[in-house]
DOLO-880815 format. One record per residue (C-alpha): residue in three letters; chain; x, y, z. Coordinates in pm, whole numbers. Layout:
<nodes>
{type: ALA mol: A px: X py: Y pz: Z}
...
</nodes>
This chain:
<nodes>
{type: MET mol: A px: -286 py: -104 pz: -1916}
{type: GLY mol: A px: -369 py: -468 pz: -1881}
{type: GLU mol: A px: -651 py: -593 pz: -1662}
{type: ASN mol: A px: -427 py: -709 pz: -1375}
{type: TYR mol: A px: -136 py: -469 pz: -1427}
{type: LEU mol: A px: -155 py: -310 pz: -1080}
{type: ALA mol: A px: -198 py: -639 pz: -895}
{type: ASN mol: A px: 90 py: -801 pz: -1084}
{type: TRP mol: A px: 319 py: -501 pz: -1026}
{type: VAL mol: A px: 243 py: -479 pz: -653}
{type: GLN mol: A px: 278 py: -856 pz: -609}
{type: SER mol: A px: 618 py: -841 pz: -778}
{type: LEU mol: A px: 726 py: -581 pz: -520}
{type: PHE mol: A px: 603 py: -799 pz: -235}
{type: LEU mol: A px: 785 py: -1101 pz: -379}
{type: ALA mol: A px: 1107 py: -902 pz: -410}
{type: LEU mol: A px: 1076 py: -802 pz: -43}
{type: LYS mol: A px: 936 py: -1135 pz: 79}
{type: ASP mol: A px: 1184 py: -1180 pz: 364}
{type: GLU mol: A px: 1141 py: -824 pz: 491}
{type: ILE mol: A px: 763 py: -773 pz: 500}
{type: PRO mol: A px: 594 py: -1036 pz: 719}
{type: GLY mol: A px: 457 py: -869 pz: 1031}
{type: LYS mol: A px: 543 py: -516 pz: 913}
{type: THR mol: A px: 328 py: -204 pz: 881}
{type: ILE mol: A px: 308 py: -13 pz: 553}
{type: GLY mol: A px: 164 py: 326 pz: 462}
{type: LEU mol: A px: -68 py: 361 pz: 165}
{type: GLY mol: A px: -208 py: 670 pz: 1}
{type: GLY mol: A px: -231 py: 850 pz: -328}
{type: ASP mol: A px: -335 py: 1183 pz: -470}
{type: GLY mol: A px: -693 py: 1083 pz: -550}
{type: ARG mol: A px: -661 py: 1040 pz: -926}
{type: TYR mol: A px: -698 py: 738 pz: -1149}
{type: PHE mol: A px: -900 py: 480 pz: -955}
{type: ASN mol: A px: -729 py: 559 pz: -627}
{type: LYS mol: A px: -985 py: 384 pz: -403}
{type: GLU mol: A px: -998 py: 74 pz: -622}
{type: ALA mol: A px: -619 py: 57 pz: -638}
{type: ALA mol: A px: -598 py: 88 pz: -259}
{type: GLN mol: A px: -837 py: -206 pz: -215}
{type: THR mol: A px: -625 py: -421 pz: -447}
{type: ILE mol: A px: -306 py: -328 pz: -262}
{type: ILE mol: A px: -461 py: -392 pz: 81}
{type: LYS mol: A px: -578 py: -739 pz: -24}
{type: LEU mol: A px: -234 py: -824 pz: -161}
{type: ALA mol: A px: -67 py: -689 pz: 152}
{type: ALA mol: A px: -283 py: -910 pz: 373}
{type: GLY mol: A px: -208 py: -1210 pz: 156}
{type: ASN mol: A px: 164 py: -1144 pz: 184}
{type: GLY mol: A px: 174 py: -1127 pz: 562}
{type: ILE mol: A px: 178 py: -753 pz: 617}
{type: LYS mol: A px: 44 py: -691 pz: 966}
{type: LYS mol: A px: -103 py: -343 pz: 925}
{type: VAL mol: A px: -176 py: -96 pz: 644}
{type: VAL mol: A px: -209 py: 271 pz: 740}
{type: VAL mol: A px: -441 py: 433 pz: 484}
{type: GLY mol: A px: -543 py: 797 pz: 445}
{type: LYS mol: A px: -910 py: 897 pz: 430}
{type: ASP mol: A px: -1048 py: 784 pz: 94}
{type: ALA mol: A px: -698 py: 644 pz: 28}
{type: ILE mol: A px: -559 py: 997 pz: -14}
{type: MET mol: A px: -242 py: 1095 pz: 167}
{type: SER mol: A px: 7 py: 1363 pz: 68}
{type: THR mol: A px: 381 py: 1312 pz: 101}
{type: PRO mol: A px: 411 py: 1543 pz: 405}
{type: ALA mol: A px: 120 py: 1362 pz: 572}
{type: MET mol: A px: 279 py: 1023 pz: 505}
{type: SER mol: A px: 606 py: 1152 pz: 647}
{type: ALA mol: A px: 426 py: 1261 pz: 965}
{type: VAL mol: A px: 260 py: 919 pz: 999}
{type: ILE mol: A px: 593 py: 741 pz: 955}
{type: ARG mol: A px: 762 py: 959 pz: 1218}
{type: GLU mol: A px: 470 py: 906 pz: 1457}
{type: GLN mol: A px: 483 py: 525 pz: 1416}
{type: LYS mol: A px: 852 py: 501 pz: 1506}
</nodes>
């Protein structure tokens, strides 16, 4: 992968959703493989720069699908 592949890909998602994301909360977590903590830091910085109000992150940026589902239901 290229040096800025992740940042470019995530930024493209934020640009595609630009009218929907300002002031919103997003959940962030992975399975712990492949530079998970570093990727989370990149995504958090991009989220802040794109007007996302809050990022809910699992411990060490790890969050399973059932855990994310529980967080989403709790936030509603």
